[in-house]
N, C-alpha and C positions, 0 to 999 in steps of 0.2 A: 745709267745712261752713259754712252760713250762721249768722247770729246766732240764738241760741235765743229762742223766743217766750216771752212771759209766759204763765203757765198759770192757768186758773181753779182754784178749790179742787178741783173734781171731777177735772180732769186732773192737777193736782199730787198729789192723793192717790193716783191710779193710778200715777204715776211713782215716788212714794216708797213705794209698797206699804203705805199706811196707810188704815184705814177712814175714809171721809169723815165719817160721822156722829160717830165717836169724836173725830176731829180737831176738828170744830166744837164738840163738848162741851169739849175741852181748851182751845180758844181762849176760849170763853165763860166758863170757870171761871178763866181767867188762868194756866193751867199752861203755855201756849205763847204768851207775850206778845209775840213778835216777828213774828207773822203780819202780812202787809201790811194796812194800814188799808183799810176800805171804808165805804160808806154804805148805808143800806137801799135795796134795789132794784138795787144794782150788784154785780157779781161781784168777789170778792176776787181779785187777780191776783198770782201769785208769779213774781218774776224769778229768774234762775239763782242769785243769791246767797241769796234767800229759800229756794230749794229746798235749799241746803246745810243750813240750820237744820231744815227739815222732815225731810230725809233722816236727819240725825244724831239728831233727836228720836225718830224711829221706831227707829233702831238701838239707841239707849240704852235705850229701853223694852223692845225685844226682848232686850236683855242683862239685864233684870230690874230696871232702875232705875225708881223711881216717877216719874210724869209731871211733877211739879213740879220735881224735881231735873233730870230729863232736859231739860226746857224751859229751865231756867237755863243749863245747860252748852251745849246746842245753840245757843241764841241768842247766847251770849257767843262761842263758837267761830266761828259764822257771821259775826258782826259783825267779828271780827278778820280773817277770810278776805276779807270785803268790802273792808277797808282795806289788805290785803296780797294783791292778786289774783295775784301771781306766786309766793307762798309755796307750796311743795309740801306743807308740813305746818304745822299750828297746834297749839300745846300749851296745855292748860288747867292752870294752875298753882294749886295750893291750899296754903294756909298752915295752921299750927296754930291760928290765931286765927279761922279761917273766911273770911278774905279770899281771894278767888280772881279770876283774870283770865286771859284768853286772849291769847296773843302768838305771833308767828312762832316756830316750833320752833328755828330757828337762834339765837334770842336767849336761850334757856334754857341755863344752864351745865350742864356734865356733872355727874352725881351725885357725883363725887369732890370737887366744889367746894361742895356744898350746906352743909357744916359751917361754911364761912367766908363764904358768900354770903348777902346779905339781899336779898330780892325785894320791892319796894314796902314796905320797912320791916319785913318779917317773914320768918321762916324758911320755907323750902320744906318742905312735908309730903309732897306727892305731885304728880306731873306725869303727865297723860294726853295723849298725842300722837295727833292725828288726821291721817291721810293725805288731805289735802284735794284734792290733785291727782287722786287716784283717785276720790274722791267726785264731783268736777266731771266727770270722764270718764264715770262711771256715769250721772249725771244727764243729761248730753248724749246719751248712747246711748239711754236710755229716753225722753227727750223726743223724739228723732228718731223712735223707734218710735211714740210717741203721736201724732205729727203725722199719721200715716196714718189715725188713727181719731178725731181731734178733730172734733167736729161742732158744729152750731149751739147745742146745749144744754150745751156744755162751756165 
C-alpha cells in the first residue's frame, strides 16, 4: 500500500463518517481544536494522524459524549499517537483533580497498582484505552476506498 494522501475536509469527513458542515461548525466553535490549520481560500488538509483525531472525535460523539469533551480527548489521544506511531494502543488517563493526558497504553500501570501509583503527581481516577492500530487500519482502508472517488472538488 502506498503512503496515504492528505485529505481535504470534504474527503476527510466522508472517510470519518462525520457531517462536513457539523465538523466545520465544531472547528469554528473551538470544540475540535486540533484540526489542521488553513488560510482563507485554501483547503484544510488532514494527514493520517489528523484523521485519528477526527475519527475518534466522531466515535466519542456517537457514544453520546458532548463535542467539547470529545474534541479534547480525541485531540489528546491523536497527539500521543502521532508521537508514538508504533503504539498499538493509547490510553487517556484522568485524575480526580481533572488532570488528564494520553500516553502509550503500555506505560499505564495495571489497576491493581493504582492505589500506590501517582501519575503526573495525581491519583488515577479512570483510564480509557483506544486501539489505535485498528483505527489506523480503518482510516487506511476507507482512505483507499475514497481515492477512487476523490475529485477536483475534494
